[in-house]
N, C-alpha and C positions, 0 to 999 in steps of 0.2 A: 504494500500500500504506500503511495507516495507520501513523503513527509512534507509538512508545511514549511514554507520559507521562514527562516529565523529572523529576518529583518523586521523591526517594529513597523506596524501599520500595513504590512504586506500580507495578503491572504492567499497568494498563489501556492501551488503545491509542486513539489519536485524541483530539481535544480542541481547545482554543482556542490559537491562536498568540499569541506575545508581542506586546504592543501596540507600535506604532511611536513613540508619544510617549516621549521620553527619560526624563521624570520618572516616568511610570507604569511604564515598562519596568524602571526601576531598582527600583521597589517590588516588582514581580513577582520579580525576581532575588533580592532580599533575602528574600522570603517563602518561596521554594521551598527555600532552604538546601541548595544542591548540595554545598557543602563544598570543592570544588576552588578553588584559588587563582585569583582573578580570572576565574571562569567566565563565559562569555558565551553566550547562547542562539544557535543557528543559525537559519536561515530555516525549518527544519523542526521546531524544538523546539516542543512543545505542552504544555499543562496540561489534564488531563482534567476533565470537569464534576463529578467527585466532590469536588473541592477548592473548590467554590462552593456556596452555598445559594440558595434561591428568591429572596431579596431582591437577589441580584446580577444577576438577569436582568430585561430589560424585559418589562412586561406588556402594553404597547400599542405600536402603530406610531407613526410621526411624524404620521400623519393621525388618530390617536385610536382606530383600530380595534384589536380584540384581536390580540395577536401570535400568528402561526401558527408562527413559527420562534423557537427560543430564542436570543436574542442578549444578550450581556453589556452591562451599563451601561458608560458611558464611564469611570467611576471605579472599577470593580470590581477587586479584588485577591484572589487565592487566599488562603484563610485556614483551610481545613479540612485538617488533616494528621494522620497517625498519632501524631505526637509532641505534638499539641495537643488539648485537650479541646474539645468542641463549644461554640459560643457560647450563652450563656444569653440569655433574653429581654431582660434589662436591657442586656447587651452589644450585642445587635442594635439596641436603641433608641439607644444611644450612637453606634453606627456611622451610623445614619440621621441623627442630629442633626449629626454631623460632616460628612456629605455635604451637608446643607442649609446648614451654615455655609460650606463650600467653595463651594457654588453662589452664596451671597450675596457672597463675596469676588470670585468671577469676574465677577459682574454689576457690582460696584463698579469693577473694573479696566476693564470695558467702558465704563462711564460716564466714567472718567478719560480713556480714549482719545478718546471723543466730545468731551469738554470741552476737550481740547487743540486740536481743530480748529475748534470753533464758539465764538464769543464771544457771550455773552448778558449784557446789561446791564439793570438795573432800569429805566433810562430807556425802553428799548424797550417794556417791559411797560406803563409808565405812559402813554406816548404813544398806544399802540394800544388801551388800555383793557382789557388782559388782566390782570385782578386776580381772584384766586380768591375763592371765597365766604367762606372763613374769615378773609380779611384778612391771611393770612401772606404773607411775601415769598417768591417762588419761588426755589428753590435746587437745586443739583445735589448728590447725596450724595457726600461726599468720603472716600476711603479713608484709613486711618491711615498715617502717614508711611512706615513700613517695610511694604512689601507682602508678601503671602504668598509670592510667587515668590522673594523674597530668601532664604527658608529653604532652598529647593532649591538655590540657588546656592552655599551654604556647606557642603554635605554635613553639615548638622546635623539629626539625626533624633531628638533627644530630646524632652523636654516643651516645649510652647509655651504661653504664656499664653492664646492664642486657642483652644486645644483645649478650654478650659473656659468659653468665652464664653456658652454656653447652659445651663450648670449652675451656678447661683449658690451652691447648697449646698456642692458640692465645692470651688468656688473659695474660699468663705469658710473651709472647713476647712483648705485648703492655705496661705492667705495671711493670714487674719484680716480682710481687707477683704470687704465684703458682696457684691461682684460684680465681674465683669470691667470693667464700665463705671466703677465706683468706682476700680478699679486704673488704668484708662486716664486717668481724670481726674487722679489723683495724678501719674502719669508725665508728663502734659502740663504740670504746674506747673514741671517742671525746665527747660523751654525748651531753648535751644540749648546750655546748659552741658554736657549729657551728650555732645555731639559732640566736646568738647575735653578729655576726661579723660586724665590721665597714669596709666596702669595700673601696678600694684605691681611687676610683673616686666618692665615696659618694652615689652611687646608687646600689641597689641589682639586680643582674642578674635574668633572668627568669628561668635559668636552675635549676634543682633539686640540692640540696646540694651534694648528692651522685655523680652526674655527674660532679659537679665542682671539687670534689676531684679526680675523674677519669681523668679529663682534666689535672689537676696539675701533677699527677703521670706520665701520658703519656708524658708530656713535659719534665719531669725529665729523663724518661727512653729513649725516642726517640730523644730528643733535637731538636724537630721540631721548626722552626721559628714561630713567632706569626701569620704571614699571612697563613702559611700552616696549623697550628692548627685551625685557624678560618675556613678554607675550610673544614677540617675534621668534625668539629662540627657544621658547617653551621651557624656561628654567626659572628658578626663583630670583626675585630682584636682588637678594643679597649676593647671589652668585654672580650676577651682572656686575655689581660693585666690586666684588673680589677680583674679577677678571679685568675690568677696565682700569682700576687703580693700579693693579700690578703691572699690566702691560703698558700703560701710558708712561709709567716711571721707567720701565725697561727700555722703551723706545727713546726716552729722553737721554738716558746714560749711553745707550748704544750709539745714537747719532752724535752725541757730544764727543765720544771717543774717536770718531772718524775725523781725519784731517781734511776738511772741505776746502781749505784755503789753497788754491792752485799756485804754482810758480808763475813768475812774471812771463816766462816764455810760453807757457800753456795759455795764459790769459790772452796774450797777443795773437797766438796762433788761432785760437777759436773766436777772436773778435770779429764781428761783421766787417765787411770790406770798407764801408763808408765810415764806420766808427773808427777803424784803424787809421784812416787817412786824417781825420779831424782831431781825434784825441788819442793818439797812439800810446801815451804813457798811463792811461787810466787803468788802475788796478781793481777798483771797486766803485760801484754806485750805491750810495747809502740813502736811506729814508726811514722815517719813523712810522710806526703803525700803532693804532689803538684798538683794544679789544673791550667791548662794553662789559660792565660788571654790575651785578645787583648791589644796591645801596647797602653798605655795611652798617651794622648796628652801632659800633663804637664811633664817637665823634672824631677821634684822631684818625681812624681809618678812613672815614668819610672825607676829611680834609686832605689826606695824603693821596687819595685816588680820584678826587674831583678834577676833571679836565675843563678848563674854561673854553678851550677850542671846541670840544664836543658838547659842552654844557651838560655833562652827566659824569657818573663815576666810571672810570676806565683803568686799564693797565696798559703800559706802553712798552714797546720793544724796538730795538734798532735792527734793521734788516740791511744786509749788504749783498749785492749780486754782481757777478762779473759782466762785462759787456756782451759776452756770448750767451748769457741767460742762466748761469749756474748760481744758485743761492749758496754763497760761500761763507756767510756770517749771519748768525742770529744771536743777539744778546739775551741775557736774562731779562725778565719783565720787571718794570718799576711802576709805581703809582702814577696815575694820570696827571698829577700835579708836577711831575718831574719834567724839566725842560729837555729839549733835544741835546743841548750842550752838556747837561749833567749826565745824560745817558752815555754820551761819547766819553766823558771823563771816567766813568765807572766801568766801562767795558775795556777790553784789552785790544781794541782796534789799533791803537797807537803802536803796540808792540808787533803787529802783524805786517804793517806796511814797511817798505824799504826805501832807502834814499833814491830819489829819482822818480818815484811813483807819483801818481796824481789821483785824487779822490773827487768824484762828482757828487754834488749834493744840492739840496734846495736852500732857499734863503735862510731858513731857520737854523741852519748849521753854520753859524758864524764861529768857526773853530780853527781859524788859520793859525792862531798863536800856539795851539796844542801840537801842531805838526811842524813847527819850525826846526826843532832839533833833528828829526829824521829827514829833513829837507824834502817834504812832501807838499805838493801844490794842491790847493783846494779850488776846484772849478764850481763856482756858484753864480747865479745871476747877480748882476750889479745892483747895489742899493742906490736910492736917489741921493741920500746924504745932503739934504737941503738944496738939491738941484731942481730946477723947474722942468727940465727935460733931459733925456738921455741922448748921447751922441749916436749917430748912425752906426758907428763901429760897435758900440756897446749893445745896441738893439740886435744887430746881426749875431753877435756872439751869444747873447742870451737865448736867441731862437735856436741856435745850434745846440746849446746845452740842454734846453728844454726838450728838443726832439730826441735826444739820446737818453736823458734822465728818465723819460717816460717808461723805459724798460723796467725799472725797479717797481714802478706803480703797477705795471701790468702783471708782474710776478706776485706782488702782494695781492692783487685781485684774484690771481689764480689760487693762491693759498686760502683765500677767504671763500672759495667754493666749499671748503670744509665749514659747514654752517655753525660749528661750535665757536668759531672765531667772530661770527657776526651777531649772535644772540647773546644777551647778558649772561655771563657765567654765574651759576647758582652759588649758594653759600658752600655747598659741598664740593663744587668743581673749582672754586676760586683758589684754594691752596695748590691745585694742580696746574695753575696758569702757565708756569714755566715749561712744564712737560707738554702741555697741550699745544702751546705756540711753537715750541721747537719741533715737535713731531709733525705738525701740520705743514710747516714750511719745508722741512727737509724731505718729506714725502714727495713734494713737488719735483725734486731732482730725479725721481724715478719715472716721471711722466715725459712725454715728448716736449722738446724745447719749443717755446712759443715765440722766440726772438728770431726773425728771419736772418739768413746769412748775409744779406746785403743791406741790413738796416743801418 
C-alpha cells in the first residue's frame, strides 16, 4: 500500500524514499521541515514527485540512452513546497552551477585519493620522453587545503565562499574582490599563520578558516550588523564577534608586517608616462581621510574626535599612494580634531622618504619645514598669501598638481567601497578603527589598478 508523502500539508501518496547517504539525507530532512523535535524518517517515509522539478531527474541512462523511468539525480533535494515560491529561471541556473561546482570538487577529491597512492615524478616523464606538446610540466590538480567535506563535518550550513566561485559579479558585490580566485589568492598569502590564531573569546569556531575570512570581508564590505551577519551565516552572533574581532586584528598585524613602501626605482618604473614627465621625483601622494564615528559618551572623547570640517565626530588617517596606484602608506587613526600636520608629525613618513624625493599633497599639508633635513620637496598648490590674484605660471602649475593628486582621492574612494568606512563606527567597532582602516585600504592593493598607465 502506498505511503503518504511526509511533507507537511501534502496528501499525495507514494514517492521517493530518503537517500541512504548521510549528508544528502540530512539535507532532505532539513528541506521537508517536519517541525517535530529531532524527527527522523523511517524506512517507509517518502517524498512525492510534486516536490521536485524536471531538472532533478535524469534524462539519460548510464549507457546514454533516453531514460524510460524517472529517476532522481544523485544530488537532488526536494525544494518545491507550499510555503515556498517556485524557482525562477535564474535560481534554476544557480542550482545547476552549484551542482557543476560540487561535481568539480568531487573529481578533485578523487584525484587526491589517486595521488596519495601513485607517485609521479618529473624524472619519469623526462626519461621516457612523455612531454606534452605545449611544453608545460605535467601536474595533478590539487584541491584547496580545506575540502568541501569539512563543511558537512561541522554542521555549518550557512554561506560558503565557494558557493560563489562561479559568479564573479556576486562575489565582487559581497567582498569587493573581483572573484573567488582573487579571494583565494589573498587567503593563500596568510600561510600557516591562520592555523595558530588566538581567538577573542578563547575558543575556535567550527567554520573553515577560508569562510571566516569570507565573513570578515563581507562585514567590511556590506557593514552588516552582527545579528544580520549571524543570520546570513547561520551561526550565533557571539561567534560572529569572535571571528570578526580576531580576524580584523590578524589582518591589521599581517598587513603592517608587509613592507609596502617600494624603492625609488620601482616607483619611477611603474609611474604613468605623463606623470613621469611632469613630476619625475614624486615618491608618494598623500591625503587625509575621515571615517565617521558615533558620538562618544565621554566629553573628552567627544572633543578629541569632533571634526569641524565634517561637522561631526570622526577619526582621521593619513593615506599615501605611489603615482602608479599602489597604496604604500596608511597611518594609524587619530581623533577628528587632529590636524593634517599633526598626523604627519606623529607618523613615520619622514623616516621613509629619501633625499631627492618629492611629496605631492593638498593645501592642508603645509609641512615643508618637516622635510627640510631629508631634502624632500613638497608639491602643493600655491597659497594666495595676501595676493589679489595668482600668476599665470602658478595657475598652470596648480592645475598640473591637481590633475595628478586626484589619484590619491580616487584610491581613497575605492577603499570606501568597503561600507564600514562610510557608516558611523559603532561603540563596539570604534576600538577596532585602526585595524578596520588598515585592512580596508591594503585590501585594495589586491584589486586591479585603477590608475591608467598614461595618466
